[in-house]
C-alpha positions as CSV (number, residue, x, y, z in Angstrom):
1,M,0.2,-0.1,0.0
2,K,2.5,2.4,0.7
3,K,4.7,1.8,-2.6
4,L,1.7,2.4,-3.9
5,F,0.1,6.0,-2.4
6,N,4.3,7.0,-3.5
7,S,4.3,6.4,-7.4
8,K,1.2,8.7,-6.8
9,L,2.3,11.3,-4.7
10,P,5.4,12.6,-8.4
11,Q,1.9,12.9,-10.8
12,T,0.4,15.2,-7.8
13,D,3.5,17.5,-7.8
14,I,3.8,17.5,-11.1
15,R,0.0,18.6,-11.8
16,L,0.6,21.2,-9.2
17,K,3.5,22.6,-10.8
18,R,1.9,22.9,-13.8
19,L,-1.6,24.5,-12.6
20,C,1.1,27.1,-10.7
21,I,2.8,27.7,-13.6
22,S,-0.4,28.1,-15.3
23,V,-1.9,30.5,-13.1
24,K,1.3,32.9,-13.2
25,L,1.0,32.6,-16.7
26,L,-2.9,34.2,-16.5
27,S,-1.7,36.1,-14.1
28,L,1.1,37.6,-16.6
29,G,-1.4,38.1,-19.8
30,M,-3.5,39.8,-17.4
31,Y,-0.6,42.2,-15.9
32,I,-0.4,42.5,-20.4
33,T,-3.8,43.4,-20.8
34,I,-3.8,46.0,-18.1
35,I,-0.1,48.0,-18.9
36,L,-1.6,48.8,-22.8
37,Q,-4.5,49.1,-22.8
38,Y,-2.9,51.8,-19.7
39,K,-0.5,53.5,-22.4
40,E,-3.4,53.6,-25.1
41,H,-5.2,55.7,-22.3
42,L,-1.7,58.2,-22.0
43,S,-1.7,58.3,-25.6
44,K,-5.0,59.5,-25.3
45,L,-4.9,62.3,-22.5
46,E,-1.5,62.8,-24.0
47,S,-3.3,64.0,-27.4
48,E,-6.0,66.1,-25.4
49,I,-3.3,67.9,-23.6
50,D,-1.8,68.7,-27.0
51,A,-4.9,69.4,-27.8
52,L,-5.9,72.3,-24.7
53,A,-2.4,73.3,-25.4
54,K,-2.5,74.3,-28.9
55,E,-5.6,76.7,-27.5
56,V,-3.6,79.1,-25.4
57,E,-1.9,81.7,-27.1
58,E,1.0,81.2,-24.9
59,Y,1.6,77.4,-25.4
60,N,3.6,78.9,-28.9
61,I,5.9,80.9,-26.8
62,I,7.0,78.1,-24.8
63,K,7.3,76.0,-27.3
64,S,9.4,78.0,-29.1
65,I,12.0,77.6,-25.8
66,S,14.9,74.9,-26.8
67,G,14.9,71.8,-24.3
68,I,11.2,72.6,-24.0
């Protein structure tokens, strides 16, 4: 009986490792999706800021200064 129990343990261990890897891959995929959405959101905000800044007269003066 003891030998039978020990023979099942490695299979359970392998399944547990595979499950852990699957969970980590799922989490990584979710993090990547969140980062890409965040990047898209920042791009939209940057476009909106630029559009609003162009309406301000001082924007062209400030933009003409080198390094800004």
